[in-house]
N, C-alpha and C positions, 0 to 999 in steps of 0.2 A: 504494500500500500504506500502510495506516495502522498506527499503533503499538498500537492497542487492539483489543479484541474488538468486533465489530459486533453489537449486540443484536438486529438484525433478521435475522441469519443463524440458521438452525436449529442447535441444539447437536449436535455430532457426538460420538457415544458409541462408544468402543472396545468390541468384544465381550468382550475379556478383563476390562475394568473391570466390565461388566455381570455376567459370571460370578462375579467376585470379590465384588461386592455381594450377589448372590443367595446365595452361599455364606455370607457373614457374616450375612445375614438369617435363613437357615435355621438356622445355628448358634445365633443368639440365640433363636429360637423354641424350638429343642430344649432349650436351657438353661432357658428360662422354664417349659416344660412338665415337665421332668424334675428340675430342681434347686430349690434354695431361692431363691425370687424375690428375697428380700432380698439374698442374696449376689450374684445376677446384677446387681441394680441398683447395688450398691456397685462391682462390677467395671466396669460401663458408665460410671459416674459419673466415673471417672478419665480416660476418653477423651472425655467430653462437652465441648461448647462452653460458654461463659460463660452463655448464655441458659438452657440446660438445667440447669446447676448452680444458677442462681438459682431456677429453677422448682422444683427438688428441695428447695432450702433452705426455700422457702416452703410447698410443698404435698405433699411426699413422705409416703406412708403410714407408713413405718417411721422411727422417731426416729433410728436409726443412720444411715440414708441422709441425713436432714436434717442431722445433725451433721457427717458427712463433707463434704456439699455446702458447708456454712458454712465449714469449715476450708479448702476449696479456693478460696473466693472471694477476690478481690484488691481493691485500693483502688477499682477502677472499679465495684464492687458495694456501696459503702458505703450507698447509698440503700436497697437491698434489705435489708441487714443492719439498718439503722435501723428499717425497716418491721417487721421481725421483733421487734425489741426493743420497739417501741411497742405491738405487739399482744400480746406474750407476755412482758412484762418479768419476771414472777415465776416463769416456768417454766424448766425445765432448758435448753430450746432457746433461750429468750430470753437466758439467762445466757451461753451459748456464743456467741451472736451478739454480745453486748456485749463479751465477751473478744476476739472477732475484731476488732471495731471498734477497741478499745484497742490491740491488737497492730499493726494496720495504720496507725493514727494515729501510734504511737510509732516504728514502722519508717520511715514517710514523714517524720516530723519529724527523725529521726536522719540520714536520707539527705540531706534538704534542708540540714541543718547542715554536713554533710561537703562536699557539692557546691555548696551555694548561696552 
């Protein structure tokens, strides 16, 4: 017996997990078709992983979604934030990204002074 998952073994999926995922997918589609898509995206953004948040920060159609995504990014996403600033420095989104960079830099600097 090994300590790790064997990548050559087929993934075993529990039926209740499949049913739960199908329900979540159905709920998402229902919300997209019957609600305001912008509100649905903002709700989903809070549960999204870092990659999806970065994608939303760079490419989302709604500025409110882009703003929220930028505010949710952490220091691991500084390169993405800088990319936004470089491309859109004079826009509202570019300014929000710059503010986030400054906040993360000062927060990181303060923590390194305390613990460093």
